[in-house]
VMD Tcl script that draws the C-alpha trace (Angstrom):
set ca {
  {0.31 0.44 0.08}
  {2.01 2.85 1.23}
  {5.37 1.71 -0.71}
  {3.82 1.45 -3.84}
  {1.83 5.23 -2.93}
  {5.43 6.42 -2.62}
  {6.70 4.75 -5.85}
  {4.06 6.58 -7.61}
  {4.02 10.22 -5.39}
  {8.69 9.87 -6.35}
  {7.50 9.62 -10.41}
  {5.17 12.31 -10.45}
  {6.12 15.83 -11.05}
  {1.84 17.39 -11.50}
  {0.04 15.71 -8.21}
  {-1.52 17.91 -5.69}
  {-3.54 16.27 -3.73}
  {-2.72 12.59 -2.10}
  {-5.92 11.53 -0.12}
  {-4.90 7.69 1.65}
  {-7.37 8.39 4.70}
  {-8.74 5.00 5.50}
  {-6.15 2.70 3.45}
  {-5.29 0.61 6.58}
  {-1.36 2.82 5.17}
  {0.27 1.78 8.86}
  {3.62 3.37 9.89}
  {6.04 1.86 7.29}
  {3.62 3.05 4.30}
  {3.87 6.31 6.19}
  {7.25 6.43 6.50}
  {7.93 6.09 2.39}
  {5.71 8.63 2.12}
  {6.99 10.96 4.23}
  {10.24 9.73 2.36}
  {9.62 11.12 -0.78}
  {8.08 14.23 0.18}
  {11.81 15.71 1.23}
  {11.84 15.90 -2.86}
  {7.92 16.49 -4.71}
  {7.75 19.51 -5.35}
  {4.65 19.85 -6.25}
  {2.37 17.95 -3.77}
  {0.26 20.71 -1.27}
  {-2.29 18.31 0.09}
  {-1.58 14.75 2.05}
  {-4.71 13.31 3.71}
  {-3.30 10.77 5.59}
  {-6.32 10.49 8.81}
  {-7.12 7.13 9.69}
  {-4.27 5.18 8.95}
  {-3.00 4.44 12.70}
  {0.53 5.74 11.88}
  {1.16 6.39 15.56}
  {3.85 8.82 17.02}
  {6.24 6.67 14.73}
  {5.20 7.76 11.05}
  {4.36 11.33 12.54}
  {8.12 11.82 13.90}
  {8.65 10.74 9.60}
  {5.61 13.56 8.70}
  {7.40 16.15 10.73}
  {10.66 15.25 9.10}
  {9.59 15.62 5.73}
  {7.49 19.12 6.72}
  {10.98 21.03 7.48}
  {12.43 20.16 4.71}
  {10.96 22.73 2.18}
  {7.47 20.83 1.85}
  {5.11 22.20 -0.46}
  {2.89 21.08 1.60}
  {-0.42 23.99 2.74}
  {-2.63 21.41 3.84}
  {-2.18 18.27 6.37}
  {-4.96 15.99 7.75}
  {-3.15 13.28 10.06}
  {-6.51 12.71 11.91}
  {-7.53 9.82 14.07}
  {-3.99 8.02 13.55}
  {-3.07 6.99 18.06}
  {-0.58 10.25 17.59}
  {0.44 11.11 21.37}
  {2.72 13.37 22.83}
  {5.47 12.03 21.03}
  {4.55 12.62 17.43}
  {2.78 16.02 18.58}
  {6.30 17.38 19.96}
  {7.92 15.83 16.32}
  {4.98 18.45 14.34}
  {5.47 21.27 16.83}
  {9.19 21.37 16.47}
  {8.81 21.21 12.57}
  {6.76 24.06 12.91}
  {8.41 26.38 13.67}
  {10.82 27.10 11.03}
  {7.73 25.42 8.21}
  {6.55 28.54 5.73}
  {4.05 26.23 4.27}
  {1.38 24.44 5.88}
  {-1.34 26.79 6.25}
  {-3.71 23.74 7.74}
  {-2.78 21.00 10.24}
  {-5.96 18.50 10.82}
  {-5.00 16.77 13.60}
  {-8.46 15.97 15.72}
  {-8.76 12.19 17.77}
  {-5.56 11.69 18.54}
  {-4.09 11.64 21.69}
  {-2.30 14.72 23.03}
  {-1.42 15.76 26.58}
  {0.06 18.60 28.67}
  {3.34 17.54 26.88}
  {1.84 18.08 23.15}
  {0.31 21.48 24.49}
  {3.47 22.45 25.70}
  {5.84 22.02 22.48}
  {2.51 23.18 20.64}
  {2.08 26.68 22.52}
  {5.95 27.32 21.56}
  {5.31 26.66 18.30}
  {2.31 28.62 18.08}
  {4.28 31.55 18.98}
  {6.62 30.93 16.65}
  {5.11 29.93 13.64}
  {3.36 32.92 10.95}
  {1.50 30.38 8.21}
  {-0.44 28.31 10.36}
  {-4.40 29.64 9.66}
  {-6.24 26.65 10.61}
  {-5.86 24.14 13.31}
  {-8.01 21.13 14.28}
  {-7.60 19.81 17.84}
  {-11.45 18.59 18.19}
  {-12.13 15.51 20.39}
  {-10.95 12.84 22.32}
  {-7.76 14.39 22.50}
  {-7.08 14.33 26.19}
  {-6.42 18.20 26.75}
  {-6.66 19.04 30.45}
  {-7.89 22.05 31.38}
  {-3.86 23.40 32.51}
  {-3.39 21.94 28.68}
  {-5.22 24.12 27.25}
  {-4.31 27.16 29.37}
  {-0.93 26.38 28.19}
  {-2.12 26.28 24.47}
  {-3.58 29.84 25.37}
  {0.02 31.47 25.95}
  {1.10 30.08 22.91}
  {-1.83 31.56 20.37}
  {-1.09 34.98 22.85}
  {2.00 35.65 20.27}
  {0.77 34.25 17.50}
  {0.08 36.21 14.35}
  {-1.49 33.59 12.00}
  {-4.11 31.71 12.86}
  {-7.57 32.53 11.53}
  {-9.48 29.41 13.11}
  {-9.04 26.95 15.85}
  {-11.14 24.04 16.39}
  {-11.02 22.13 19.90}
  {-11.56 24.23 22.47}
  {-14.46 23.97 23.39}
  {-14.64 23.13 26.58}
  {-12.02 26.28 27.50}
  {-12.72 29.10 29.57}
  {-10.37 31.65 30.09}
}
mol new
graphics top color blue
foreach p $ca { graphics top sphere $p radius 0.5 }
foreach p [lrange $ca 0 end-1] q [lrange $ca 1 end] { graphics top cylinder $p $q radius 0.2 }
display resetview
């Protein structure tokens, strides 16, 4: 699955959007796809939600985002991503200049992930839409931490998933 997709993607110079959600890509397939993203200059949208990529797959995608990626939209929802994956994505957002939309809903962010994302949100100037909706393990303190990062952010226009927070 993922290896074949990565092979096709490596040899394609016209594809702008790739939707492989709910395709049983798994961790290894995700790593294969992420590996070719570094050399792909046309792909702007990657939707790889519902594929059980976990923290390891998320880290591979984060690495691709740090290598002058052309991705503007990334959906990694419902992938059993925990704080380690969130930290990796957050780290890539600090210097990423292209990603505008990030969907990480239905994952497992805790306070450690919130700290990393608060730092990333404070530094990032391109992200305009972020989705943390439902099933995230965000505590009241986690929300407070995220809000501290948002105070410094000048680009985010849409934040989904913080409706239970009262500030």
